[in-house]
N, C-alpha and C positions, 0 to 999 in steps of 0.2 A: 583529462581525455585518456581513454584506454589505449594500451599498447597494441599496435597492429603489426603483424608479421607479413612479409611478402618475399617472393623469390627475386625481386628486383628492387630498384631504387625509385620506383614510381612515386611522383609527388603531384598533389593538386595545387596549382598556384593561382593566386589572386593578387593583383598588383595593389589593390586598395586595402584588403583585409588581412593579407599575410599569406603564408604558405602552410598547407597541411602536409606534413611529411608522413607518408603511409608506412615508412619503415619504423619510425619512432613513435608515431601517433601524436606528435606535438605540432603546435602552430607557431611559426616564427614570423614576426612582422618585418617586412622588407619594404624598402621604398625604391622606386625606379622612375626614370623619366620616360613617360609615354606621351610626351607632348606632340610627337609626330603621328599619333593616332594608331600606333601599332602595339599589339600585345603578343609577346613571345615570337616576334618576328613576322606576325601575320596581321595584315591590315584589317580594320574593322573588328578586331578582337575575336577572330575565328579560332577554333580549337586546334591545337597541335597535339598529336598523339605521340606516345612513347615509341622509341625504337623497338622493333620486335624483340620479345623476351618470352620466357616461359610463362605459362598461366599462373596467376597468383593463387596462393593457397586459400582454402576456406578458413574463416576466422571464427573464433568463439564470440567475439564482440564486434559491433559495427563502428566505423569511424563516426565522429560527431559531424553534424551537417556543416558543409563548407562549399565553397564555389570551386567546382572542378573545371580545370582547363586541360587536364590530361587524364586519360583512362588507363589504369594499370592493366598490363597484359599485352599479348602480341597483336600484331596487325597481319593483314593478309589472310591466307587460308588457315593459318594456325588458330585464328580466333574462333573457327568453327569446330575445332577439335574438342572431344570430350575425354581425352586421355587423362586418366587418374581420377575421374569423377565416379561417384557411386550413385547408381540409379535404382529406384524401386518402381516396378510397374505392376499395378493390380490388374487382375484378369488377363495375365500374360500367357496363358496356356494355349490360346487360340485367337484367330481373327486379328483385329487391329492391334490389340494388346501384344500379341506375339510378335508382330512385325515391329512395333515400337521397341520391344526388348531387343530384338535382333539388330535393328539399326543403331540403337544406342551402343550395343556391343561392337558393331562394325566400326564405330567412330571412337572407340577406345574406352568407353565406360565399363565399369564392373557393374553387373546387373543382378538384382534380386527379382526373380520370376515368381510372382504370386499367382496362385491358382486356387480354385475352390473344389474342383472335382477330379479331373483326370491327372493322376500322377504321371502316366506315360507321356501325355502331351507336354507337360511341364518339363520333364526330364529331356525330351527331344529338343525343346527350345534351349535348355541349358547347354546341351551338347553342341548345338549349332553356334551358340555364342562362343563357346570355348574353341571351336574350329577357327573362329576369327581372331583368336589370340587374346581374348579378354576372359576375365573370370566371371563366373555366374553360379548362383545357387537357387534352388526352388524352395519356397515356403508356402505351405498350405494354410489358407485362412479365408473365412467367409466374411466379406466386408459388410454384410447386413447384420453382423454380430459385433458389437463394439469391443468386447473383450478379445475377440479374434484380431481386430485391427490393432489394438494395443500390443498384443503379443507379436504380431507381424513386425511392427516397427522395432520392438525390443530385440527380436531375434536378428533382424537385419543389421541393427546398430552393433549388436554384440559380435557379429561375424566380421563386418567390414570396418568397424570403428567409427564411421560417420556416414552421413547421407548428404548428397548434394542436389539430387533430382528426385522428385516424386511425380509419377504419372498416374493419376486417378482415372483408370480406364474402365473398371468393372461396371457392367450394366446389363439390363435385360430389356427386351422389346415387348410391346403389348399392343394389341388391337382389340377394340370392343366399343360398341355403341354406348354412350353415356347411360342409357337406360338399362344396360345389362352388366355394368361393371360391379363386381362384388367387393365386399370389404376385404376379403382375402387377397384378391387381385390388386386392389389399391395398395394394401400393405406390402405386398411382394415387390411391386414396381417402385414405390416411393422408398421402401426400405433399402434398396440397393442403389437406385439411380440418384436419389436425393439425400436421404439420411446417411447412407453408407459413404457417399462422397464427402458429406459434411465432416464426418468424424475421421475420415482419411486425412482431410485437410487439417483438422485440429492436431492430429498426431504428426503430420508433416511439419507444422509450425513448431511443435515441441522438439522435434528431432533433427530437422534440417540445420546444416551449418549456415552461418551468416553468408549471404550472397547466394543462397540456394534458389531452386526453381520448383514451383508447383504448377503442373499442367493438369487441368481438369477436363472431363469429357462431357460435352454438350451434344447437340444435334441440330442440324439445319431446320428440323421441324419446330424447334424452339424460336426460330426467327422467321421462317417462311410463312406463306399463306396457310390457312387452316387445312388440315387433312382429315377427312371423314374417319370416324372410329379410332381416332388417335389422340383424344383429349388427355387421357391419363399419361401416356408416354411423353407427349409434347410438354405437358405441365411439369413432369418430373425433370426434364432436361432444361426447360425454361428457367427453373429456379437457379440452376447453376450460373446463369448469366448474371443474376443479382449477387450470388455468392462471390464471384471473382472480383467484382467492383469493390465490394466492401472488404473482402479479405486482403486485397492488395494494400489497402490502407492499414488494416490491423497488423499485417506482417511486415510493414515497412521498417519497423524498428530493428529487424534482423536483415534488412536489405534483401528479403525474399520476394521475387516476382511471382505473381499469380495470374495465370491466363487460362483460357478455355478454348479448345478446338471444337468446332461444330461441323462434323462431316455430313455430306450428303450421302446418297446411296453408295456404299462401298462393297465390292465383291468379295465377300467372305464365305464361309461354309453355309451360312444361313441366308445368303443373298437372294437366291431365286425365290425361296418361300416368302420372305419378307417383301421383296420387290413386287410380287404379284398383288399385294395389298394396295399398292399405290397406282396400279394400272387398271383402268376400267376394263373388265372382262379378262383380267390377268390370269384368272384360274384356268382359262382355256388355252393359255400359251405354253409352248414348250420352253425349256431352259434357253435354247438359242433364240426363241422368239422374245423372251424377256430381255435378253442381252441387246437385241436389235432395237427394241422399243426404248429401253432405258438409255441407250447411246444417243438417242435423238434429243434428250433433255439438255445436253451440254453442247455448246457450239464447237467444242473440240471433238465431238462425235465419238466418244468412248465413255465407258463407265469408270468410276473411281476404283482404285486399288489400295490395299492397306499401306503400301509404301508411300502413297501420296500423303497420307496422314502422318506416317512416321517421320518423314523428312521435315515437315513443319514442326513437329514436336521436338526434333533434334535441334532445329534452329532456335526455338524458344529456350531449350535447355542449355545452349551454348552461350559464350560471351557475346556473340552477335545479337542475341535476343535480349540483352540486358535492359534496353530502354523501351521494350514492349511490356506493358504492365497493366493489369486490370482490364484486359481486352478479350473479346470473343471473336475468334477468327473462323469464318465460314470457309469450308474447304469442299467445294462441290463442282468445280470446273464451270462455274457460272450457270449451273443447271437451274438455280432458283432466282435468276436475274429478273 
């Protein structure tokens, strides 16, 4: 069994099979009398967690399978902290990706801000993260080009030494009747939304430390009822749902969790233009009219904001999200109920 390092003395105990020691990576067989039906002092064999401690380090190798009765790491609010983690966010110069990067930084992570076009926007995001007390760098790379993805991960790893969190956020939107979609438009949309995310995931597996997190970007249109003139975009995002279920299995040997967030309409810089496509007669509405109409979709009577997505991403990236794996999480305020 490989050696495992931790900041604490967390162990996974099993009264019948022995104890896996996370400090030494060894299993010791122990016997105990559980005739009273209690395990570790809890009736019915319930799980007892460790005393609050610092977050465990990322490891180069994963522990062998065993029966866990204790989870290494802190309890309470500290388990939501991302302090000391290294995160990479693609498409982080604007919109949802920018807010992901900022919120990861607010919660203590060091952040790699990936962008494809605007140097200025990316550097503004970096400056905002640094104001929060975290470290950040910007790296330009087009995720529709595989060699750019490879270079992005290599540069990120070279700068920070490791990676713990990857948020595959880059994407483009597209509307068009099936009879009018060109080969060029198909290749553009699938090249970023699907192919690009696939190879970001591949490099994430290669570079993430053991116990890392991969969060991919889907869309509620991949789950909701059909949307007119949205076949190409919806299909490009629907593929991600299948990706995460299979990738979660493939990446299990490194204890990497793989999940997908699927936002509904989110108010970004492109919101009003895109939202009009979903509203009958939307082209005749003012921006305020679009907001008022879109707010009726959710029983909460508001539109979604980038922070709504970023908070869920941070949950998945933290220790709190460890047991969520291979899932697609719709985030739309029940707008598509």
